[in-house]
TIGU-293299 format. One record per residue (C-alpha): x, y, z. Coordinates in steps of 0.001 Angstrom, whole numbers. Last residue first. Layout:
N
{r {X Y Z}}
...
END
This chain:
191
{r {-1728 -63483 -76158}}
{r {-2279 -61058 -79035}}
{r {-5650 -59626 -77926}}
{r {-4540 -59597 -74289}}
{r {-1861 -57025 -75155}}
{r {-4545 -54579 -76270}}
{r {-6634 -55287 -73137}}
{r {-3594 -54857 -70859}}
{r {-2719 -51539 -72507}}
{r {-6316 -50351 -72072}}
{r {-6227 -51264 -68368}}
{r {-2746 -49681 -68054}}
{r {-3580 -46273 -69538}}
{r {-3969 -44343 -66267}}
{r {-531 -45559 -65183}}
{r {981 -44465 -68485}}
{r {-161 -40869 -68287}}
{r {-2951 -38382 -69046}}
{r {-5224 -40475 -71245}}
{r {-8118 -38953 -73201}}
{r {-6967 -38424 -76782}}
{r {-5525 -41887 -77361}}
{r {-2909 -43580 -79535}}
{r {-2022 -47199 -78799}}
{r {549 -48903 -81035}}
{r {1018 -52655 -80732}}
{r {3897 -54324 -82574}}
{r {3819 -58122 -82394}}
{r {7059 -60100 -82014}}
{r {6371 -61387 -78501}}
{r {4966 -58020 -77395}}
{r {6607 -54890 -78819}}
{r {4837 -51816 -77542}}
{r {4300 -48316 -78888}}
{r {2456 -45909 -76616}}
{r {928 -42626 -77718}}
{r {-775 -39722 -75994}}
{r {-1835 -36559 -77678}}
{r {-3361 -33237 -76784}}
{r {-3774 -33437 -73000}}
{r {-4796 -30069 -71642}}
{r {-3545 -28713 -68324}}
{r {-796 -26583 -69825}}
{r {-38 -27999 -73240}}
{r {770 -31671 -72724}}
{r {2315 -33964 -75291}}
{r {2976 -37473 -74019}}
{r {4954 -40059 -75927}}
{r {5718 -43592 -74760}}
{r {8116 -46279 -76022}}
{r {7884 -49937 -74955}}
{r {10019 -53082 -75250}}
{r {9478 -56776 -74517}}
{r {5980 -56014 -73274}}
{r {4049 -58013 -70659}}
{r {4491 -55451 -67891}}
{r {5314 -52050 -69373}}
{r {8644 -50361 -68737}}
{r {9247 -47055 -70493}}
{r {11502 -45724 -73267}}
{r {10883 -42089 -74052}}
{r {9217 -40675 -77135}}
{r {10506 -37263 -78130}}
{r {9845 -37140 -81877}}
{r {13480 -38050 -82675}}
{r {13168 -41102 -80413}}
{r {9929 -42091 -82097}}
{r {11580 -41694 -85494}}
{r {14419 -44010 -84434}}
{r {11892 -46615 -83253}}
{r {9938 -46752 -86529}}
{r {12220 -49287 -88271}}
{r {12430 -51511 -85182}}
{r {8638 -51632 -84836}}
{r {8250 -52321 -88575}}
{r {10670 -55253 -88290}}
{r {9187 -56770 -85110}}
{r {6701 -59070 -86757}}
{r {2941 -58801 -87027}}
{r {1201 -55437 -86741}}
{r {-1501 -54317 -84288}}
{r {-2573 -50683 -84368}}
{r {-4862 -49104 -81789}}
{r {-6730 -45862 -82293}}
{r {-8299 -44339 -79228}}
{r {-11235 -42146 -78349}}
{r {-12527 -38613 -78278}}
{r {-13443 -36581 -81336}}
{r {-16871 -35757 -79853}}
{r {-18669 -36850 -83023}}
{r {-16445 -39933 -83318}}
{r {-17164 -41302 -79851}}
{r {-14582 -43976 -79148}}
{r {-12801 -46791 -80940}}
{r {-10452 -46790 -83908}}
{r {-8741 -49867 -85317}}
{r {-5638 -50168 -87468}}
{r {-4710 -53626 -88732}}
{r {-1351 -55158 -89565}}
{r {133 -56640 -92701}}
{r {3517 -54900 -92418}}
{r {2333 -52228 -94880}}
{r {-604 -51543 -92529}}
{r {1726 -51056 -89548}}
{r {4238 -48928 -91460}}
{r {1515 -46738 -92995}}
{r {-115 -46123 -89600}}
{r {3227 -45446 -87925}}
{r {3911 -42795 -90534}}
{r {6452 -42614 -93355}}
{r {3866 -42260 -96107}}
{r {424 -40863 -95253}}
{r {-2137 -43525 -94424}}
{r {-5436 -43756 -96293}}
{r {-7562 -45703 -93814}}
{r {-11279 -46267 -94386}}
{r {-12392 -46053 -90728}}
{r {-15001 -48237 -89045}}
{r {-15376 -46604 -85633}}
{r {-15912 -49274 -82952}}
{r {-18095 -47817 -80222}}
{r {-17563 -45759 -77080}}
{r {-20657 -44809 -75081}}
{r {-18810 -44174 -71842}}
{r {-15242 -42992 -72438}}
{r {-12756 -44383 -69925}}
{r {-14528 -47514 -68655}}
{r {-16061 -47736 -72131}}
{r {-12558 -48375 -73496}}
{r {-12254 -51497 -71351}}
{r {-15565 -52976 -72507}}
{r {-14753 -51932 -76102}}
{r {-11365 -53668 -76405}}
{r {-11880 -57460 -76153}}
{r {-15321 -57681 -77758}}
{r {-14244 -55235 -80467}}
{r {-11195 -56799 -82077}}
{r {-10413 -55189 -85423}}
{r {-9571 -57810 -88013}}
{r {-6340 -59656 -88789}}
{r {-5233 -59838 -85163}}
{r {-1485 -60119 -84560}}
{r {-207 -63400 -83211}}
{r {1727 -64156 -80040}}
{r {3726 -67353 -79771}}
{r {2064 -70558 -78573}}
{r {2894 -72431 -81770}}
{r {6460 -72899 -80544}}
{r {5064 -75208 -77854}}
{r {3887 -77595 -80557}}
{r {7343 -77749 -82100}}
{r {8951 -78652 -78781}}
{r {6276 -81260 -77997}}
{r {6677 -82846 -81438}}
{r {10460 -82920 -81040}}
{r {10190 -84556 -77595}}
{r {7793 -87165 -79008}}
{r {10235 -88002 -81820}}
{r {13132 -88322 -79360}}
{r {11089 -90659 -77136}}
{r {9993 -92724 -80145}}
{r {13603 -92978 -81328}}
{r {14590 -94215 -77889}}
{r {11812 -96847 -78049}}
{r {12981 -97941 -81511}}
{r {16518 -98242 -80245}}
{r {15328 -100292 -77278}}
{r {13439 -102688 -79600}}
{r {16578 -103367 -81630}}
{r {18618 -104118 -78480}}
{r {15960 -106575 -77444}}
{r {13242 -105965 -74956}}
{r {12369 -109006 -72851}}
{r {10055 -111524 -74533}}
{r {6412 -111145 -73619}}
{r {5096 -110650 -77136}}
{r {7237 -113384 -78661}}
{r {6272 -115991 -76062}}
{r {2602 -115171 -76458}}
{r {2807 -115650 -80202}}
{r {4547 -118967 -79756}}
{r {1937 -120088 -77249}}
{r {-832 -119468 -79803}}
{r {1052 -121508 -82384}}
{r {1330 -124600 -80113}}
{r {4863 -125395 -78992}}
{r {6424 -128616 -80281}}
{r {8312 -131122 -78187}}
{r {5446 -133332 -77010}}
{r {4180 -134004 -80534}}
{r {1058 -132429 -81925}}
END
């Protein structure tokens, strides 16, 4: 080796420690932009999803606070046309009943993906006497209560939560405030 040449290992070191060049800065900026895009796309995956099967572990503990002895009631659905049940199932949703079948007390909860079926049913709810209500965690909510004297015949709540339609129909709830634990459990399934 002569005195003016640099050994190969020194050349490699000199290249690695050289200050960033204009080309290297562009690549670093591209890396930053790429990482930002990946983060943005990943955060989009956090949106709500509709269950594809009936959730029992999430719903039954809450339902048993209302109706002790409640179980999941496996129901072979045959929905009539132009009903919430038909709209939810046609949208790819699930309908799940819980309660005590012999006593005819319990709740049926529908979960359907997308907000199209919700929007299509809203006019019918208004015609049927549903009123718009505020429910924490829901983008929009419509409630229906039918009371004959002191007896509660039907209670329904339709919620839109991050693009998922949730419909809760129960035979034992008097008003929205009494329903909140069940509402929270149904919303928790899609969160």
